[in-house]
C-alpha positions in Angstrom: -10.0 12.1 38.2 -8.5 8.7 37.8 -4.8 8.5 37.8 -3.1 7.5 34.5 -1.7 4.0 34.4 1.7 3.8 32.8 4.7 1.5 32.2 8.0 2.3 33.9 10.5 4.0 31.6 14.2 3.3 31.5 15.3 6.9 31.4 14.0 10.4 32.0 13.8 12.6 28.9 16.7 15.1 29.0 16.4 18.6 27.6 18.7 19.5 24.8 21.5 22.0 25.4 20.2 25.6 25.7 20.4 27.9 22.7 23.4 30.1 22.3 21.4 33.2 21.2 19.2 35.2 23.5 16.9 36.0 20.6 16.1 32.2 20.4 15.4 31.8 24.1 12.2 29.9 23.6 12.3 26.5 21.9 9.4 24.3 21.2 9.2 21.1 23.2 9.9 19.0 20.2 13.3 20.6 19.9 14.0 21.1 23.5 13.5 17.4 24.4 14.9 16.0 21.2 16.9 12.8 22.0 20.7 13.2 21.7 21.7 9.6 22.5 20.2 6.1 22.0 19.4 6.0 25.7 16.9 8.8 25.1 15.0 7.1 22.3 11.7 5.5 23.3 9.9 2.7 21.6 12.8 1.7 19.3 14.4 -1.1 21.3 15.0 -3.6 18.4 16.9 -1.0 16.4 19.0 0.1 19.4 19.8 -3.5 20.3 20.9 -4.2 16.7 23.1 -1.1 16.5 24.7 -1.7 19.9 25.7 -5.3 18.9 27.1 -4.0 15.6 29.2 -1.3 17.2 30.4 -3.6 20.0 31.5 -6.2 17.4 33.0 -3.6 15.1 30.6 -4.6 12.3 29.6 -1.1 11.2 27.8 -0.8 7.9 28.6 1.9 5.3 24.9 2.9 4.7 21.7 2.9 6.7 18.1 3.4 5.6 15.7 4.6 8.2 12.0 4.5 7.5 8.8 5.2 9.4 5.9 7.6 9.7 6.4 11.2 10.5 7.7 12.1 13.9 9.0 8.8 15.1 12.7 9.9 15.1 14.3 9.2 11.8 16.3 12.4 11.5 17.1 12.3 15.2 18.4 8.8 14.9 20.5 9.8 11.9 22.2 12.5 14.0 22.7 10.2 16.9 24.4 7.7 14.5 26.6 10.5 13.1 27.6 11.3 16.7 28.3 7.6 17.4 30.5 7.3 14.3 32.6 10.3 15.4 32.5 9.9 19.2 35.8 11.0 20.8 36.5 11.7 24.4 40.0 12.7 25.7 41.6 11.2 28.7 40.7 13.1 31.9 41.2 12.5 35.6 42.1 8.9 35.2 39.3 8.2 32.8 40.5 6.4 29.7 40.1 8.1 26.3 37.5 7.0 23.8 38.9 6.8 20.3 36.6 4.4 18.5 32.9 4.4 17.4 30.5 3.6 20.1 26.8 4.1 21.0 27.6 4.5 24.7 27.7 8.2 24.9 27.1 9.2 28.5 28.6 12.7 28.1 29.3 15.1 25.2 32.4 14.3 23.2 34.6 16.5 21.1 32.3 16.7 18.2 28.9 16.0 19.8 27.7 19.5 20.4 28.3 20.6 16.8 26.6 17.4 15.4 23.6 17.9 17.6 23.2 21.5 16.4 23.7 20.5 12.7 26.8 22.7 12.3 29.6 20.2 12.0 31.7 20.5 8.9 32.0 16.7 8.4 28.3 15.8 9.0 26.4 17.1 6.0 22.6 17.1 6.0 20.7 17.4 2.7 17.0 17.7 2.2 16.2 15.7 -0.9 12.9 17.5 -1.3 14.7 20.6 -2.4 17.9 18.9 -3.8 16.5 16.3 -6.2 18.8 16.4 -9.2 21.9 14.6 -10.4 24.0 17.8 -9.9 23.4 17.7 -6.1 24.4 14.0 -5.9 27.4 14.6 -8.1 28.6 17.2 -5.6 28.3 14.6 -2.8 30.2 12.0 -4.9 33.1 14.5 -5.7 33.5 15.6 -2.1 33.3 12.0 -0.7 36.8 11.3 -2.1 38.4 13.8 0.4 39.0 12.8 4.0 37.1 14.5 6.8 38.4 17.8 8.2 38.1 17.2 11.9 36.1 14.1 12.7 36.8 10.4 12.2 34.2 9.9 9.5 32.4 12.0 7.0 28.7 11.4 7.3 26.0 12.3 4.7 22.4 12.5 6.0 19.8 12.7 3.2 16.3 13.3 4.5 13.2 12.3 2.4 15.5 10.4 0.1 12.6 9.0 -1.9 12.3 12.4 -3.6 15.6 12.1 -5.4 15.3 11.8 -9.2 16.0 8.5 -11.0 19.2 9.9 -12.4 20.3 11.0 -8.9 19.7 7.5 -7.5 21.6 5.9 -10.4 24.5 8.3 -9.9 24.7 7.4 -6.2 24.7 3.6 -6.7 28.5 3.0 -7.3 29.6 5.3 -4.4 27.0 3.9 -2.2 28.1 0.3 -2.8 31.9 1.0 -2.5 32.3 4.2 -0.6 35.7 5.3 0.9 36.4 4.0 4.3 35.9 7.4 5.9 32.4 7.9 4.4 29.0 6.9 5.9 25.5 7.4 4.4 22.3 7.7 6.4 19.0 7.9 4.5 15.6 8.8 6.0 12.3 8.4 4.2 8.5 8.1 5.0 7.8 6.3 1.7 10.1 3.3 1.5 8.4 1.9 -1.6 9.6 4.9 -3.7 13.2 4.1 -3.0 14.7 1.9 -5.7 15.4 -1.7 -4.7 19.0 -1.2 -5.9 19.5 1.4 -3.2 17.7 -0.6 -0.5 19.8 -3.6 -1.2 23.0 -1.6 -0.4 21.7 -0.3 2.9 20.9 -1.7 6.3 17.2 -1.0 6.8 15.6 -0.1 10.1 11.8 0.4 10.4 11.1 2.8 13.2 7.8 1.9 14.9 4.9 4.0 16.0 5.1 4.7 19.7 2.5 2.9 21.9 -0.1 5.2 23.4 0.7 4.1 26.9 4.5 4.7 26.5 3.8 8.0 24.8 1.5 9.1 27.7 4.3 8.3 30.2 6.8 10.2 28.1 4.5 13.3 28.1 3.9 13.0 31.8 7.7 13.2 32.5 8.1 16.2 30.3 5.2 17.9 32.0 6.9 17.3 35.3 10.1 18.9 34.0 8.2 21.8 32.7 6.2 22.3 35.9 2.9 21.6 34.3 0.0 19.8 35.9 -2.1 17.7 33.5 -5.0 15.3 34.0 -4.5 11.7 33.1 -7.4 11.8 30.6 -5.8 14.7 28.9 -2.6 12.8 28.5 -4.4 9.9 27.0 -6.2 12.3 24.6 -2.9 13.8 23.3 -1.2 10.4 23.0 -4.1 9.1 20.9 -4.4 12.2 18.7 -0.6 11.9 17.9 -1.1 8.4 16.4 2.3 7.2 17.5 4.3 10.3 16.5 6.4 11.8 19.3 6.8 15.1 17.5 3.0 15.4 17.0 2.5 14.6 20.6 4.9 17.3 21.8 3.4 19.8 19.4 0.0 19.1 20.8 1.3 19.4 24.4 3.0 22.7 23.5 -0.4 23.9 22.2 -2.2 22.6 25.3 0.2 24.4 27.6 -0.4 27.7 25.7 -4.1 27.1 25.9 -4.5 26.1 29.5 -1.4 27.4 31.2 0.3 25.5 34.0 -2.8 23.3 34.5 -4.2 21.3 31.7 -7.7 19.9 32.2 -9.3 17.3 30.0 -12.4 19.4 29.3 -10.3 22.4 28.1 -8.2 20.1 26.0 -11.3 18.5 24.5 -12.5 21.9 23.4 -9.1 22.7 21.9 -9.0 19.5 19.9 -12.6 19.5 18.9 -13.2 15.9 20.2 -16.2 14.6 22.1 -16.3 13.7 25.8 -15.2 10.1 26.1 -17.9 9.4 28.6 -20.6 10.9 26.3 -19.2 8.9 23.4 -19.6 5.7 25.4 -23.2 6.7 26.3 -23.8 7.3 22.6 -22.5 3.8 21.8 -24.7 2.2 24.4 -27.8 4.0 23.1 -27.3 3.3 19.4 -26.4 -0.4 20.0 -29.6 -0.7 22.1 -31.6 0.6 19.2 -32.6 3.8 21.1 -32.2 6.1 18.1 -33.9 9.1 19.6 -31.5 9.2 22.6 -28.5 8.6 20.2 -29.5 11.5 18.0 -30.0 13.8 21.0 -26.5 12.9 22.4 -24.9 13.5 19.1 -26.6 16.9 18.7 -25.5 17.8 22.2 -21.9 17.0 21.4 -22.1 19.0 18.1 -23.5 22.0 20.0 -20.6 21.7 22.4 -18.1 22.0 19.6 -17.4 18.4 18.7 -16.9 17.4 15.1 -19.6 14.8 14.0 -16.9 13.0 11.9 -14.7 12.7 15.0 -17.6 11.3 17.0 -18.2 8.6 14.4 -14.5 7.8 14.4 -14.5 7.4 18.1 -17.5 5.1 17.9 -15.6 3.0 15.5 -12.6 3.0 17.8 -14.7 1.8 20.7 -16.3 -0.9 18.6 -12.8 -2.1 17.7 -11.9 -2.0 21.4 -14.9 -4.0 22.5 -14.2 -6.6 19.8 -10.6 -6.9 20.9 -11.6 -7.3 24.5 -14.1 -10.0 23.5 -11.5 -12.1 21.6 -8.5 -11.1 23.7 -9.6 -10.2 27.3 -6.0 -9.1 28.2 -6.6 -6.0 26.1 -8.6 -4.5 29.0 -5.4 -4.2 31.0 -3.7 -1.9 28.4 -2.0 1.2 29.8 -3.5 3.2 27.0 -7.0 2.8 28.4 -8.6 4.8 31.2 -10.4 2.7 33.9 -13.8 3.8 32.5 -12.9 2.7 29.0 -11.7 -0.7 30.3 -14.8 -1.2 32.4 -17.3 -0.2 29.7 -15.4 -2.0 27.0 -15.6 -5.2 29.0 -19.4 -4.7 29.5 -19.9 -4.1 25.8 -17.9 -7.2 24.9 -20.0 -9.3 27.2 -23.3 -7.8 26.0 -22.7 -7.9 22.2 -21.9 -10.8 19.9 -19.1 -10.9 17.4 -21.6 -10.7 14.4 -23.1 -7.5 15.9 -19.8 -5.9 16.6 -18.5 -6.8 13.0 -21.7 -5.4 11.5 -21.3 -2.2 13.6 -17.7 -1.8 12.5 -18.6 -2.1 8.8 -21.4 0.5 9.1 -19.2 2.9 11.0 -16.1 2.5 8.7 -18.3 3.2 5.7 -19.8 6.2 7.6 -16.3 7.6 8.2 -15.7 7.6 4.4 -19.0 9.3 3.7 -18.4 12.1 6.2 -15.1 12.9 4.5 -16.9 14.0 1.4 -20.2 15.4 2.8 -21.0 19.1 3.1 -23.5 18.4 5.9 -21.6 16.4 8.5 -24.3 16.4 11.2 -27.0 15.1 8.9 -24.6 12.5 7.5 -23.6 11.4 11.0 -27.3 11.1 12.0 -27.9 8.8 9.0 -25.0 6.6 10.1 -26.5 6.3 13.6 -29.9 5.4 12.1 -28.4 2.7 10.0 -26.4 1.4 13.0 -29.4 1.4 15.3 -31.5 -0.4 12.8 -28.9 -3.0 12.2 -28.3 -3.5 15.9 -32.0 -4.6 16.3 -31.7 -7.3 13.7 -31.1 -10.7 15.2 -29.1 -13.4 13.5 -31.1 -16.4 12.0 -30.1 -18.5 15.1 -31.3 -15.8 17.5 -34.5 -15.4 15.5 -35.3 -19.1 15.8 -34.4 -19.1 19.5 -36.6 -16.2 20.3 -39.5 -17.9 18.4 -39.1 -21.0 20.5 -37.6 -23.2 17.8 -34.2 -24.5 18.9 -31.3 -23.6 16.5 -30.1 -27.2 16.8 -33.4 -28.7 15.5 -33.8 -29.4 11.8 -36.3 -27.5 9.7 -39.7 -29.1 8.9 -38.6 -29.8 5.3 -35.7 -32.0 6.3 -36.2 -35.7 6.0 -35.7 -37.8 9.2 -32.8 -40.3 9.3 -33.6 -43.8 8.3 -35.0 -45.8 11.2 -36.0 -42.7 13.2 -39.5 -41.2 13.6 -40.1 -37.9 12.0 -39.6 -34.8 14.2 -42.7 -32.7 15.0 -43.5 -30.0 12.4 -41.9 -26.6 13.0 -44.2 -23.9 14.3 -45.5 -21.6 11.5 -43.7 -18.6 13.0 -40.4 -20.5 13.0 -40.9 -21.5 9.3 -41.6 -17.9 8.5 -38.4 -16.8 10.3 -36.4 -19.4 8.4 -37.8 -18.2 5.1 -37.0 -14.6 6.0 -33.4 -15.6 6.9 -33.0 -17.5 3.6 -34.4 -14.6 1.6 -31.6 -12.4 3.0 -29.0 -14.8 1.6 -27.6 -14.1 -1.9 -29.2 -15.9 -4.7 -27.2 -18.8 -6.3 -25.2 -17.8 -9.3 -27.0 -18.9 -12.5 -25.0 -21.0 -14.9 -25.1 -19.7 -18.4 -26.8 -22.1 -20.9 -24.8 -23.1 -24.0 -25.9 -21.4 -27.2 -28.0 -23.4 -29.6 -26.3 -24.7 -32.8 -26.3 -22.2 -35.6 -25.8 -24.5 -38.5 -22.3 -23.1 -39.4 -19.9 -25.9 -40.4 -16.2 -25.4 -40.8 -14.4 -28.0 -42.8 -11.0 -26.5 -42.9 -8.8 -23.7 -41.6 -9.4 -21.5 -44.6 -13.1 -21.6 -44.0 -12.5 -20.3 -40.5 -10.5 -17.3 -41.9 -13.3 -16.6 -44.4 -15.8 -16.8 -41.5 -13.8 -14.1 -39.6 -14.1 -11.9 -42.7 -17.8 -12.5 -42.9 -18.3 -11.7 -39.2 -16.1 -8.5 -39.8 -13.7 -9.6 -37.1 -10.7 -8.2 -38.9 -8.3 -8.4 -35.9 -8.9 -12.1 -35.5 -8.6 -12.7 -39.3 -5.2 -11.0 -39.3 -4.1 -13.0 -36.2 -5.0 -16.3 -37.8 -3.1 -15.4 -41.0 0.1 -14.1 -39.3 0.3 -15.9 -35.9 -1.1 -19.5 -36.4 0.9 -22.4 -37.6 -1.7 -25.1 -38.1 -1.1 -28.6 -36.6 -4.6 -30.1 -36.7 -8.1 -29.0 -37.8 -11.3 -31.0 -37.6 -14.8 -30.0 -36.6 -14.8 -29.2 -32.9 -11.0 -29.3 -32.5 -8.1 -27.0 -33.5 -4.4 -27.4 -32.6 -1.8 -24.8 -33.6 1.7 -23.6 -32.9 1.9 -19.9 -32.1 4.6 -17.7 -33.7 7.1 -16.1 -31.3 5.8 -12.9 -29.8 2.2 -13.6 -30.8 -1.0 -12.8 -28.8 -1.0 -15.0 -25.6 -4.8 -14.9 -25.4 -5.4 -16.0 -29.0 -6.5 -19.5 -28.1 -9.0 -18.3 -25.5 -10.4 -15.7 -27.9 -10.6 -18.2 -30.7 -12.5 -20.7 -28.5 -15.1 -18.0 -27.5 -15.6 -16.9 -31.1 -16.0 -20.4 -32.4 -18.6 -21.3 -29.8 -20.5 -18.1 -30.5 -20.5 -18.5 -34.3 -21.1 -22.3 -34.5 -23.1 -22.9 -31.4 -20.9 -25.8 -30.5 -18.0 -26.2 -28.0 -14.5 -26.2 -29.6 -11.3 -27.5 -28.1 -8.5 -25.1 -29.0 -5.0 -26.3 -28.0 -1.6 -24.8 -28.3 1.5 -26.9 -29.0 5.1 -26.0 -28.9 6.2 -27.3 -32.4 5.1 -29.2 -35.5 3.0 -26.5 -37.1 2.8 -25.7 -40.8 3.8 -22.3 -42.1 1.3 -19.5 -41.5 -1.0 -18.4 -44.3 1.1 -15.3 -44.7 4.3 -17.3 -44.9 2.8 -19.6 -47.5 1.8 -16.7 -49.6 5.2 -15.1 -49.3 6.8 -18.4 -50.4 4.6 -18.6 -53.5 5.4 -15.0 -54.3 9.2 -15.6 -54.0 8.8 -18.7 -56.3 7.0 -16.6 -59.0 9.5 -13.8 -58.7 12.3 -16.2 -59.1 10.8 -17.5 -62.4 10.4 -13.9 -63.6 14.0 -12.9 -62.7 15.2 -15.8 -64.9 13.2 -14.4 -67.9 15.7 -12.7 -70.4 13.5 -9.7 -70.9 13.0 -9.0 -67.2 16.7 -9.7 -66.5 17.7 -7.2 -69.2 15.4 -4.5 -67.7 16.9 -5.0 -64.2 20.4 -4.8 -65.7 19.8 -1.6 -67.7 18.0 0.2 -64.8 20.2 -0.1 -61.6 18.1 0.1 -58.5 15.0 -1.4 -60.2 13.2 -4.3 -58.4 10.1 -6.5 -58.9 7.4 -5.0 -56.8 4.5 -7.3 -57.5 3.5 -10.2 -59.7 -0.1 -10.3 -61.0 -1.9 -12.9 -63.2 -3.6 -11.6 -66.3 -7.4 -11.8 -66.2 -8.1 -13.9 -69.4 -9.9 -17.1 -70.2 -7.1 -18.4 -72.4 -5.3 -21.2 -70.7 -1.9 -20.0 -72.0 -2.5 -16.4 -70.9 -3.6 -17.6 -67.5 -0.2 -18.9 -66.7 1.6 -15.7 -67.9 2.3 -12.9 -65.5 3.2 -9.2 -65.7 5.9 -7.6 -63.6 5.7 -4.2 -62.1 9.1 -2.5 -61.9 9.8 0.0 -59.2 12.8 1.9 -57.9 14.2 2.1 -54.4 16.2 5.2 -55.0 15.5 8.5 -56.7 17.6 9.2 -59.7 20.4 11.8 -59.3 21.8 14.0 -62.0 24.9 11.8 -62.2 22.7 8.8 -63.4 22.0 10.4 -66.8 
């Protein structure tokens, strides 16, 4: 078995202090080797460097926001920060006392053990998933006014802070922006987008990164040495990849692997436990399917399935190897990654040399879509077979240049239909097979987008704006008619052109809608423009002005004035012209009197 390549680590993982109770003698690896200082953290060097400079310069912020995927160390970092805020070390044997915050914590201080075990009275941890309301936050705000009991600072650690309610976030803002000098806040979340920007702006944010597979493999190997466990290099790589950058997931898988295999963990046993395919057989499957040997590919996949491998996992691993081969092709240094086994590096380089970028890109698209299909299917083996069939068929298809080259027609030569440059003799006609290949390649290209032809004139002529409103009524477009009456202040109207000033708060898409309707109804193109000022009153405003004028004349009539005086609360509701042919009667109007209020008994 090849030895695992790894990068040197700065420190060896240290086991956490032993439990105090005999009943809790066994602790899972994720708790046993939980970092207790910044020196124990792996893969978070940018954050550690920033915090170290901040503490050394005494520029310590009042609130920190830690974000990242599960298992990268958010809660652990919060506890280490709480320990750094309250680190105290008495003078002993000539060693000077430590009385100020620092991240250099080589030994346990006065408060360290209690903070590590989450039992310190001044370091309060709250799970926002179960304490989401304003009452929980109000309790924090009320207690923040009091000084710490024992330590230098009172630290509030709120895990999964994005689950707080909106009211809880709002209640926390003032205290978060101007907390007492002795209070520090540390928030942790996996969904940073759900945290209000008002909270984010009051915190120093640190994005904890996923741990590189090579670094994670080295970390696991050291823990295996401390536990007295022998593990194969390939098994380490399998666990590191399955963890997807999460240290906690990796340690949980290692714990399970130790329980499954005992003091010796072999890759084959681990593969059976995880339900993944043999890496070598996966690479054989990739070579077969990319060579177009579909019968061999289907047989290899069935053998893996009979051996306990998940077909969906096999397709995912094919996609991962396709990605690896593509990266090696465009960035050859990828082959030297510590996360790769020697066999993966060697065969990845061979695939990169053998396959073109278009072939690898096509394979990636087919496999990525196949992964989505396998998530929803009830017959995973059959679905995986069909993915391999598509991939093998696509792998046999040459690009247009390759097709011409195989037919003996150079890709750099022009097709037969191309006219020769002026002053040069025409090139020999292309062979019939080459012309057929060109036609086949062109037929695979998408057809050009057809431009819509303008509609034929309909004979509808609009001489004025009122005719347009009437046309809307005729076409039963009531919404547009109402918009024209209430939102359009006309500036200019002539056939083919309309300018108007929109009312405040009107429909922003009115001009575009009007242009489309006019072209459809009249069969001609109209230019509809919007100006900022200069428009006439809307049709509704004009009607209201006329109505006010008519009412004003009626209110001056002695009879109407007398009625309004003798009946308090009465008002003119509407003015209607009498329907008569007499010229005098046509100018007269009747007034309808209405009441705004209901009569009470006191009115009689």
